[in-house]
FIKOLZA-1660 file (N, C-alpha, C; in steps of 0.1 Angstrom, whole numbers, plus 5000, padded with zeros to 4 digits):
% residues 204
   i   px   py   pz ch aa at
   1 6309 8469 7703  A  X  N
   1 6297 8475 7709  A  X CA
   1 6302 8486 7719  A  X  C
   2 6296 8498 7718  A  X  N
   2 6300 8509 7726  A  X CA
   2 6294 8508 7740  A  X  C
   3 6302 8510 7750  A  X  N
   3 6298 8509 7764  A  X CA
   3 6290 8521 7768  A  X  C
   4 6278 8519 7774  A  X  N
   4 6270 8530 7778  A  X CA
   4 6274 8534 7792  A  X  C
   5 6278 8546 7794  A  X  N
   5 6282 8551 7807  A  X CA
   5 6274 8563 7811  A  X  C
   6 6275 8566 7824  A  X  N
   6 6268 8578 7829  A  X CA
   6 6278 8588 7833  A  X  C
   7 6275 8601 7831  A  X  N
   7 6284 8612 7836  A  X CA
   7 6282 8613 7851  A  X  C
   8 6291 8621 7857  A  X  N
   8 6289 8623 7872  A  X CA
   8 6276 8629 7875  A  X  C
   9 6272 8639 7867  A  X  N
   9 6259 8645 7869  A  X CA
   9 6247 8635 7868  A  X  C
  10 6248 8627 7858  A  X  N
  10 6237 8617 7855  A  X CA
  10 6237 8607 7867  A  X  C
  11 6249 8602 7871  A  X  N
  11 6249 8593 7882  A  X CA
  11 6244 8598 7895  A  X  C
  12 6247 8611 7898  A  X  N
  12 6242 8617 7910  A  X CA
  12 6227 8618 7909  A  X  C
  13 6221 8621 7898  A  X  N
  13 6207 8622 7896  A  X CA
  13 6200 8609 7897  A  X  C
  14 6205 8598 7891  A  X  N
  14 6199 8585 7891  A  X CA
  14 6199 8579 7905  A  X  C
  15 6208 8583 7913  A  X  N
  15 6209 8578 7927  A  X CA
  15 6201 8586 7937  A  X  C
  16 6195 8598 7932  A  X  N
  16 6188 8607 7941  A  X CA
  16 6173 8603 7941  A  X  C
  17 6169 8596 7951  A  X  N
  17 6155 8592 7951  A  X CA
  17 6145 8603 7954  A  X  C
  18 6150 8614 7959  A  X  N
  18 6141 8625 7963  A  X CA
  18 6137 8633 7951  A  X  C
  19 6144 8632 7940  A  X  N
  19 6141 8641 7928  A  X CA
  19 6126 8639 7924  A  X  C
  20 6122 8627 7921  A  X  N
  20 6109 8625 7916  A  X CA
  20 6098 8626 7927  A  X  C
  21 6102 8624 7939  A  X  N
  21 6092 8626 7950  A  X CA
  21 6089 8641 7951  A  X  C
  22 6099 8649 7950  A  X  N
  22 6097 8664 7950  A  X CA
  22 6090 8668 7937  A  X  C
  23 6093 8663 7926  A  X  N
  23 6086 8666 7913  A  X CA
  23 6071 8663 7915  A  X  C
  24 6068 8651 7920  A  X  N
  24 6054 8648 7921  A  X CA
  24 6046 8657 7931  A  X  C
  25 6053 8662 7941  A  X  N
  25 6047 8671 7951  A  X CA
  25 6044 8684 7944  A  X  C
  26 6053 8689 7935  A  X  N
  26 6051 8701 7928  A  X CA
  26 6039 8700 7918  A  X  C
  27 6039 8689 7911  A  X  N
  27 6028 8686 7902  A  X CA
  27 6014 8686 7909  A  X  C
  28 6014 8680 7921  A  X  N
  28 6002 8680 7929  A  X CA
  28 5998 8694 7933  A  X  C
  29 6007 8702 7936  A  X  N
  29 6004 8716 7940  A  X CA
  29 5999 8724 7928  A  X  C
  30 6004 8721 7916  A  X  N
  30 5999 8727 7904  A  X CA
  30 5985 8723 7902  A  X  C
  31 5981 8710 7904  A  X  N
  31 5968 8706 7904  A  X CA
  31 5959 8714 7913  A  X  C
  32 5963 8715 7925  A  X  N
  32 5956 8722 7936  A  X CA
  32 5954 8737 7932  A  X  C
  33 5964 8743 7926  A  X  N
  33 5963 8757 7922  A  X CA
  33 5953 8758 7910  A  X  C
  34 5954 8749 7901  A  X  N
  34 5945 8749 7889  A  X CA
  34 5930 8747 7893  A  X  C
  35 5928 8739 7904  A  X  N
  35 5914 8737 7909  A  X CA
  35 5909 8750 7914  A  X  C
  36 5917 8757 7921  A  X  N
  36 5913 8770 7926  A  X CA
  36 5911 8780 7915  A  X  C
  37 5920 8780 7905  A  X  N
  37 5918 8789 7894  A  X CA
  37 5906 8786 7886  A  X  C
  38 5902 8773 7885  A  X  N
  38 5890 8769 7878  A  X CA
  38 5878 8775 7885  A  X  C
  39 5878 8774 7898  A  X  N
  39 5866 8780 7905  A  X CA
  39 5865 8795 7903  A  X  C
  40 5877 8802 7902  A  X  N
  40 5877 8816 7900  A  X CA
  40 5872 8819 7886  A  X  C
  41 5876 8811 7876  A  X  N
  41 5871 8813 7862  A  X CA
  41 5856 8811 7862  A  X  C
  42 5851 8800 7868  A  X  N
  42 5837 8797 7868  A  X CA
  42 5828 8808 7874  A  X  C
  43 5834 8814 7884  A  X  N
  43 5827 8826 7891  A  X CA
  43 5825 8837 7881  A  X  C
  44 5836 8840 7873  A  X  N
  44 5835 8851 7863  A  X CA
  44 5826 8847 7852  A  X  C
  45 5826 8835 7847  A  X  N
  45 5817 8830 7837  A  X CA
  45 5803 8832 7840  A  X  C
  46 5799 8829 7853  A  X  N
  46 5786 8830 7857  A  X CA
  46 5781 8844 7857  A  X  C
  47 5790 8854 7857  A  X  N
  47 5786 8868 7857  A  X CA
  47 5784 8873 7843  A  X  C
  48 5788 8865 7833  A  X  N
  48 5786 8869 7819  A  X CA
  48 5772 8871 7815  A  X  C
  49 5768 8882 7809  A  X  N
  49 5755 8884 7805  A  X CA
  49 5751 8876 7792  A  X  C
  50 5761 8876 7783  A  X  N
  50 5759 8869 7770  A  X CA
  50 5768 8857 7769  A  X  C
  51 5763 8846 7772  A  X  N
  51 5771 8834 7772  A  X CA
  51 5762 8821 7771  A  X  C
  52 5764 8813 7761  A  X  N
  52 5755 8801 7759  A  X CA
  52 5756 8792 7772  A  X  C
  53 5744 8787 7776  A  X  N
  53 5745 8778 7788  A  X CA
  53 5753 8766 7785  A  X  C
  54 5754 8762 7773  A  X  N
  54 5763 8750 7769  A  X CA
  54 5777 8753 7772  A  X  C
  55 5782 8765 7771  A  X  N
  55 5795 8769 7774  A  X CA
  55 5797 8771 7789  A  X  C
  56 5787 8777 7795  A  X  N
  56 5787 8779 7810  A  X CA
  56 5788 8766 7817  A  X  C
  57 5782 8755 7812  A  X  N
  57 5781 8743 7819  A  X CA
  57 5793 8734 7818  A  X  C
  58 5802 8737 7809  A  X  N
  58 5814 8728 7807  A  X CA
  58 5823 8728 7820  A  X  C
  59 5826 8716 7824  A  X  N
  59 5834 8715 7836  A  X CA
  59 5849 8717 7832  A  X  C
  60 5856 8722 7842  A  X  N
  60 5871 8723 7839  A  X CA
  60 5877 8710 7838  A  X  C
  61 5887 8709 7829  A  X  N
  61 5894 8696 7827  A  X CA
  61 5909 8699 7829  A  X  C
  62 5915 8691 7839  A  X  N
  62 5929 8692 7842  A  X CA
  62 5936 8680 7837  A  X  C
  63 5946 8681 7829  A  X  N
  63 5954 8670 7824  A  X CA
  63 5969 8673 7826  A  X  C
  64 5977 8662 7824  A  X  N
  64 5991 8664 7825  A  X CA
  64 5999 8655 7816  A  X  C
  65 6011 8658 7814  A  X  N
  65 6020 8650 7805  A  X CA
  65 6034 8652 7809  A  X  C
  66 6043 8645 7803  A  X  N
  66 6057 8645 7806  A  X CA
  66 6066 8651 7796  A  X  C
  67 6061 8654 7784  A  X  N
  67 6071 8657 7773  A  X CA
  67 6065 8667 7763  A  X  C
  68 6063 8679 7768  A  X  N
  68 6061 8690 7759  A  X CA
  68 6075 8697 7757  A  X  C
  69 6081 8695 7746  A  X  N
  69 6094 8699 7743  A  X CA
  69 6104 8695 7754  A  X  C
  70 6102 8682 7758  A  X  N
  70 6111 8675 7768  A  X CA
  70 6109 8679 7782  A  X  C
  71 6098 8686 7785  A  X  N
  71 6095 8690 7799  A  X CA
  71 6081 8686 7803  A  X  C
  72 6079 8683 7816  A  X  N
  72 6065 8680 7821  A  X CA
  72 6056 8692 7820  A  X  C
  73 6043 8690 7819  A  X  N
  73 6033 8700 7818  A  X CA
  73 6020 8696 7825  A  X  C
  74 6013 8707 7828  A  X  N
  74 5999 8705 7834  A  X CA
  74 5990 8715 7827  A  X  C
  75 5978 8712 7823  A  X  N
  75 5970 8722 7817  A  X CA
  75 5955 8721 7822  A  X  C
  76 5949 8732 7823  A  X  N
  76 5935 8734 7827  A  X CA
  76 5927 8740 7815  A  X  C
  77 5916 8734 7811  A  X  N
  77 5908 8740 7801  A  X CA
  77 5894 8744 7807  A  X  C
  78 5892 8757 7809  A  X  N
  78 5879 8762 7814  A  X CA
  78 5877 8776 7807  A  X  C
  79 5866 8777 7799  A  X  N
  79 5857 8767 7794  A  X CA
  79 5864 8758 7784  A  X  C
  80 5858 8747 7780  A  X  N
  80 5865 8738 7772  A  X CA
  80 5856 8731 7762  A  X  C
  81 5852 8738 7752  A  X  N
  81 5844 8733 7741  A  X CA
  81 5853 8729 7729  A  X  C
  82 5854 8717 7726  A  X  N
  82 5862 8712 7715  A  X CA
  82 5853 8702 7707  A  X  C
  83 5848 8706 7695  A  X  N
  83 5839 8698 7688  A  X CA
  83 5841 8701 7673  A  X  C
  84 5848 8691 7666  A  X  N
  84 5850 8693 7652  A  X CA
  84 5859 8706 7649  A  X  C
  85 5854 8714 7641  A  X  N
  85 5861 8727 7637  A  X CA
  85 5858 8738 7647  A  X  C
  86 5849 8736 7657  A  X  N
  86 5845 8746 7666  A  X CA
  86 5852 8744 7679  A  X  C
  87 5859 8754 7683  A  X  N
  87 5867 8754 7696  A  X CA
  87 5865 8767 7703  A  X  C
  88 5862 8767 7716  A  X  N
  88 5861 8778 7724  A  X CA
  88 5866 8774 7738  A  X  C
  89 5878 8779 7741  A  X  N
  89 5885 8774 7753  A  X CA
  89 5894 8784 7758  A  X  C
  90 5896 8784 7772  A  X  N
  90 5907 8791 7778  A  X CA
  90 5916 8780 7784  A  X  C
  91 5928 8780 7779  A  X  N
  91 5937 8769 7783  A  X CA
  91 5948 8776 7792  A  X  C
  92 5949 8771 7804  A  X  N
  92 5960 8776 7814  A  X CA
  92 5970 8765 7814  A  X  C
  93 5983 8769 7811  A  X  N
  93 5993 8759 7808  A  X CA
  93 6005 8761 7817  A  X  C
  94 6008 8751 7825  A  X  N
  94 6020 8750 7834  A  X CA
  94 6031 8743 7826  A  X  C
  95 6043 8749 7824  A  X  N
  95 6053 8742 7817  A  X CA
  95 6066 8742 7825  A  X  C
  96 6070 8731 7830  A  X  N
  96 6081 8729 7839  A  X CA
  96 6093 8736 7834  A  X  C
  97 6099 8744 7843  A  X  N
  97 6111 8751 7840  A  X CA
  97 6110 8764 7832  A  X  C
  98 6097 8767 7829  A  X  N
  98 6095 8779 7820  A  X CA
  98 6085 8789 7826  A  X  C
  99 6072 8786 7825  A  X  N
  99 6062 8796 7829  A  X CA
  99 6048 8790 7830  A  X  C
 100 6039 8798 7834  A  X  N
 100 6024 8794 7833  A  X CA
 100 6018 8805 7824  A  X  C
 101 6010 8800 7815  A  X  N
 101 6004 8809 7805  A  X CA
 101 5989 8807 7805  A  X  C
 102 5982 8817 7801  A  X  N
 102 5967 8817 7798  A  X CA
 102 5965 8819 7784  A  X  C
 103 5957 8811 7777  A  X  N
 103 5955 8811 7763  A  X CA
 103 5941 8811 7759  A  X  C
 104 5936 8821 7752  A  X  N
 104 5922 8821 7747  A  X CA
 104 5922 8816 7733  A  X  C
 105 5916 8804 7731  A  X  N
 105 5916 8798 7718  A  X CA
 105 5902 8797 7711  A  X  C
 106 5901 8802 7699  A  X  N
 106 5888 8802 7692  A  X CA
 106 5890 8798 7678  A  X  C
 107 5881 8789 7674  A  X  N
 107 5880 8784 7660  A  X CA
 107 5865 8783 7656  A  X  C
 108 5863 8782 7643  A  X  N
 108 5850 8778 7638  A  X CA
 108 5840 8790 7639  A  X  C
 109 5828 8786 7645  A  X  N
 109 5817 8795 7645  A  X CA
 109 5820 8809 7652  A  X  C
 110 5829 8809 7661  A  X  N
 110 5832 8821 7669  A  X CA
 110 5843 8829 7663  A  X  C
 111 5850 8824 7653  A  X  N
 111 5862 8831 7649  A  X CA
 111 5860 8845 7644  A  X  C
 112 5851 8847 7635  A  X  N
 112 5849 8861 7630  A  X CA
 112 5844 8871 7640  A  X  C
 113 5835 8866 7649  A  X  N
 113 5830 8874 7659  A  X CA
 113 5841 8879 7669  A  X  C
 114 5849 8870 7673  A  X  N
 114 5860 8873 7682  A  X CA
 114 5871 8881 7675  A  X  C
 115 5874 8878 7663  A  X  N
 115 5884 8885 7655  A  X CA
 115 5880 8900 7654  A  X  C
 116 5867 8902 7651  A  X  N
 116 5862 8916 7649  A  X CA
 116 5863 8924 7662  A  X  C
 117 5860 8917 7673  A  X  N
 117 5861 8924 7686  A  X CA
 117 5876 8927 7689  A  X  C
 118 5885 8918 7686  A  X  N
 118 5899 8920 7689  A  X CA
 118 5904 8931 7680  A  X  C
 119 5901 8932 7668  A  X  N
 119 5905 8942 7659  A  X CA
 119 5901 8956 7664  A  X  C
 120 5889 8957 7670  A  X  N
 120 5884 8969 7675  A  X CA
 120 5889 8973 7689  A  X  C
 121 5896 8964 7695  A  X  N
 121 5901 8966 7709  A  X CA
 121 5915 8963 7711  A  X  C
 122 5923 8963 7700  A  X  N
 122 5937 8959 7700  A  X CA
 122 5945 8966 7711  A  X  C
 123 5942 8979 7713  A  X  N
 123 5950 8987 7723  A  X CA
 123 5948 8982 7737  A  X  C
 124 5937 8975 7739  A  X  N
 124 5935 8969 7753  A  X CA
 124 5943 8956 7756  A  X  C
 125 5949 8951 7745  A  X  N
 125 5956 8938 7746  A  X CA
 125 5971 8939 7741  A  X  C
 126 5977 8951 7743  A  X  N
 126 5990 8953 7738  A  X CA
 126 6001 8945 7745  A  X  C
 127 5998 8941 7757  A  X  N
 127 6008 8932 7764  A  X CA
 127 6005 8918 7763  A  X  C
 128 5996 8914 7754  A  X  N
 128 5993 8900 7751  A  X CA
 128 6000 8896 7738  A  X  C
 129 6001 8883 7736  A  X  N
 129 6007 8877 7724  A  X CA
 129 5996 8870 7716  A  X  C
 130 5998 8870 7703  A  X  N
 130 5989 8863 7693  A  X CA
 130 5997 8852 7686  A  X  C
 131 5991 8840 7685  A  X  N
 131 5998 8829 7678  A  X CA
 131 5998 8832 7663  A  X  C
 132 6010 8831 7657  A  X  N
 132 6011 8833 7643  A  X CA
 132 6015 8820 7636  A  X  C
 133 6016 8809 7644  A  X  N
 133 6019 8796 7638  A  X CA
 133 6006 8790 7632  A  X  C
 134 6008 8780 7623  A  X  N
 134 5997 8773 7618  A  X CA
 134 5992 8762 7627  A  X  C
 135 5999 8759 7637  A  X  N
 135 5996 8749 7647  A  X CA
 135 5991 8755 7660  A  X  C
 136 5978 8754 7663  A  X  N
 136 5972 8761 7674  A  X CA
 136 5976 8754 7688  A  X  C
 137 5982 8743 7687  A  X  N
 137 5985 8735 7699  A  X CA
 137 5999 8736 7704  A  X  C
 138 6007 8745 7698  A  X  N
 138 6020 8748 7703  A  X CA
 138 6019 8760 7714  A  X  C
 139 6026 8758 7725  A  X  N
 139 6024 8767 7736  A  X CA
 139 6036 8775 7740  A  X  C
 140 6047 8773 7733  A  X  N
 140 6059 8781 7736  A  X CA
 140 6057 8795 7731  A  X  C
 141 6066 8804 7735  A  X  N
 141 6065 8818 7731  A  X CA
 141 6077 8822 7722  A  X  C
 142 6083 8813 7715  A  X  N
 142 6094 8817 7705  A  X CA
 142 6088 8825 7694  A  X  C
 143 6097 8832 7687  A  X  N
 143 6092 8841 7676  A  X CA
 143 6085 8835 7665  A  X  C
 144 6087 8822 7663  A  X  N
 144 6080 8815 7652  A  X CA
 144 6066 8810 7656  A  X  C
 145 6062 8813 7669  A  X  N
 145 6049 8808 7674  A  X CA
 145 6041 8820 7679  A  X  C
 146 6047 8829 7686  A  X  N
 146 6039 8840 7692  A  X CA
 146 6045 8853 7688  A  X  C
 147 6037 8863 7687  A  X  N
 147 6041 8877 7684  A  X CA
 147 6033 8886 7693  A  X  C
 148 6040 8896 7698  A  X  N
 148 6034 8906 7706  A  X CA
 148 6023 8913 7698  A  X  C
 149 6011 8915 7704  A  X  N
 149 6000 8920 7696  A  X CA
 149 6002 8934 7691  A  X  C
 150 6009 8942 7699  A  X  N
 150 6012 8956 7695  A  X CA
 150 6022 8957 7683  A  X  C
 151 6028 8945 7680  A  X  N
 151 6037 8945 7668  A  X CA
 151 6031 8939 7656  A  X  C
 152 6018 8936 7657  A  X  N
 152 6011 8930 7645  A  X CA
 152 6003 8941 7637  A  X  C
 153 6003 8939 7624  A  X  N
 153 5995 8947 7616  A  X CA
 153 5981 8941 7616  A  X  C
 154 5971 8950 7614  A  X  N
 154 5957 8945 7613  A  X CA
 154 5955 8935 7602  A  X  C
 155 5963 8936 7591  A  X  N
 155 5961 8927 7580  A  X CA
 155 5966 8913 7584  A  X  C
 156 5975 8912 7593  A  X  N
 156 5980 8899 7598  A  X CA
 156 5969 8892 7606  A  X  C
 157 5962 8900 7614  A  X  N
 157 5951 8894 7622  A  X CA
 157 5939 8890 7613  A  X  C
 158 5936 8898 7603  A  X  N
 158 5925 8895 7595  A  X CA
 158 5926 8882 7588  A  X  C
 159 5938 8877 7585  A  X  N
 159 5940 8865 7578  A  X CA
 159 5942 8853 7586  A  X  C
 160 5941 8854 7599  A  X  N
 160 5943 8843 7608  A  X CA
 160 5931 8833 7607  A  X  C
 161 5934 8820 7607  A  X  N
 161 5924 8810 7606  A  X CA
 161 5919 8805 7620  A  X  C
 162 5925 8810 7630  A  X  N
 162 5921 8808 7644  A  X CA
 162 5927 8819 7652  A  X  C
 163 5921 8822 7664  A  X  N
 163 5926 8832 7673  A  X CA
 163 5931 8825 7686  A  X  C
 164 5944 8827 7689  A  X  N
 164 5949 8822 7701  A  X CA
 164 5957 8834 7708  A  X  C
 165 5950 8840 7718  A  X  N
 165 5956 8851 7725  A  X CA
 165 5962 8847 7738  A  X  C
 166 5974 8850 7741  A  X  N
 166 5981 8844 7752  A  X CA
 166 5989 8854 7760  A  X  C
 167 5991 8850 7772  A  X  N
 167 5999 8858 7782  A  X CA
 167 6006 8848 7791  A  X  C
 168 6018 8852 7796  A  X  N
 168 6025 8843 7805  A  X CA
 168 6031 8850 7817  A  X  C
 169 6034 8842 7827  A  X  N
 169 6041 8847 7839  A  X CA
 169 6052 8837 7843  A  X  C
 170 6064 8842 7846  A  X  N
 170 6074 8832 7850  A  X CA
 170 6071 8825 7863  A  X  C
 171 6077 8813 7864  A  X  N
 171 6074 8805 7876  A  X CA
 171 6080 8811 7889  A  X  C
 172 6090 8820 7887  A  X  N
 172 6096 8826 7898  A  X CA
 172 6086 8835 7905  A  X  C
 173 6076 8839 7899  A  X  N
 173 6065 8847 7905  A  X CA
 173 6054 8839 7910  A  X  C
 174 6057 8827 7915  A  X  N
 174 6046 8818 7919  A  X CA
 174 6036 8824 7928  A  X  C
 175 6039 8832 7938  A  X  N
 175 6030 8838 7947  A  X CA
 175 6020 8847 7940  A  X  C
 176 6023 8852 7928  A  X  N
 176 6014 8861 7921  A  X CA
 176 6006 8854 7910  A  X  C
 177 6008 8841 7908  A  X  N
 177 6003 8834 7896  A  X CA
 177 5987 8834 7896  A  X  C
 178 5981 8831 7908  A  X  N
 178 5967 8830 7908  A  X CA
 178 5960 8844 7905  A  X  C
 179 5966 8854 7911  A  X  N
 179 5960 8868 7908  A  X CA
 179 5962 8871 7893  A  X  C
 180 5974 8868 7888  A  X  N
 180 5977 8871 7874  A  X CA
 180 5967 8864 7865  A  X  C
 181 5964 8851 7868  A  X  N
 181 5955 8843 7859  A  X CA
 181 5940 8849 7860  A  X  C
 182 5936 8852 7872  A  X  N
 182 5923 8857 7874  A  X CA
 182 5921 8871 7867  A  X  C
 183 5931 8880 7869  A  X  N
 183 5930 8893 7862  A  X CA
 183 5931 8891 7847  A  X  C
 184 5938 8882 7842  A  X  N
 184 5939 8880 7828  A  X CA
 184 5926 8874 7822  A  X  C
 185 5920 8865 7830  A  X  N
 185 5907 8860 7825  A  X CA
 185 5897 8871 7825  A  X  C
 186 5896 8879 7835  A  X  N
 186 5887 8891 7835  A  X CA
 186 5890 8900 7823  A  X  C
 187 5902 8902 7819  A  X  N
 187 5906 8910 7808  A  X CA
 187 5900 8905 7795  A  X  C
 188 5899 8891 7794  A  X  N
 188 5894 8885 7782  A  X CA
 188 5878 8886 7780  A  X  C
 189 5872 8890 7791  A  X  N
 189 5857 8890 7791  A  X CA
 189 5851 8898 7779  A  X  C
 190 5856 8910 7775  A  X  N
 190 5850 8916 7763  A  X CA
 190 5851 8908 7750  A  X  C
 191 5861 8899 7749  A  X  N
 191 5862 8891 7738  A  X CA
 191 5854 8878 7739  A  X  C
 192 5852 8874 7751  A  X  N
 192 5846 8861 7753  A  X CA
 192 5831 8860 7753  A  X  C
 193 5824 8871 7757  A  X  N
 193 5810 8871 7758  A  X CA
 193 5804 8869 7744  A  X  C
 194 5795 8860 7743  A  X  N
 194 5789 8856 7730  A  X CA
 194 5775 8850 7732  A  X  C
 195 5767 8850 7722  A  X  N
 195 5754 8843 7722  A  X CA
 195 5755 8832 7712  A  X  C
 196 5765 8830 7704  A  X  N
 196 5766 8820 7694  A  X CA
 196 5769 8807 7699  A  X  C
 197 5763 8797 7693  A  X  N
 197 5766 8783 7696  A  X CA
 197 5762 8774 7684  A  X  C
 198 5770 8764 7680  A  X  N
 198 5767 8756 7669  A  X CA
 198 5753 8749 7670  A  X  C
 199 5744 8751 7661  A  X  N
 199 5731 8746 7662  A  X CA
 199 5730 8731 7664  A  X  C
 200 5739 8724 7656  A  X  N
 200 5738 8709 7657  A  X CA
 200 5744 8704 7670  A  X  C
 201 5750 8713 7678  A  X  N
 201 5756 8708 7691  A  X CA
 201 5747 8712 7703  A  X  C
 202 5736 8719 7700  A  X  N
 202 5728 8724 7712  A  X CA
 202 5722 8712 7719  A  X  C
 203 5721 8714 7732  A  X  N
 203 5715 8704 7741  A  X CA
 203 5700 8706 7740  A  X  C
 204 5693 8695 7736  A  X  N
 204 5678 8696 7734  A  X CA
 204 5671 8692 7747  A  X  C
% end
């Protein structure tokens, strides 16, 4: 039987009680940041002229996990409509050791409407990325998942089965993150405003 040993680095880490205390403090601060970001998003949503009340009324949802590609994560969904094939959400994603991203995700009833607007306004989103993966729930920015919008042909966008428009900021720019997210959310407004809502999901 092979003896299980620890390297010097691993031993130093396992003996360091402060590591996870510090990590938990960071995650708590991300929660606090996302609560403030949620309030900023809601303020902008309330100014939308064309937006179903069912989407306006969705509360922000903050959740966390320990293993997105082996790193902890925290995410905020505001708005957050997920029902069957119909999805309308802005997902803000903190990924430990990497970045914070904002992702506008649309499927189902809103797809063609948003896709048409994006095709007509591509020049306004040249510094954004579009998901080219078949899996809408991957949040990394590797070449097999995200592509700069100004590098895409219109034909590529026309054949997408969902829209996921994304932008990121490195964690080193922590002091600028809230402003970045707020400005990015405002930039999405021309794509987000809609009067559509699934009939069978309307609140009677």
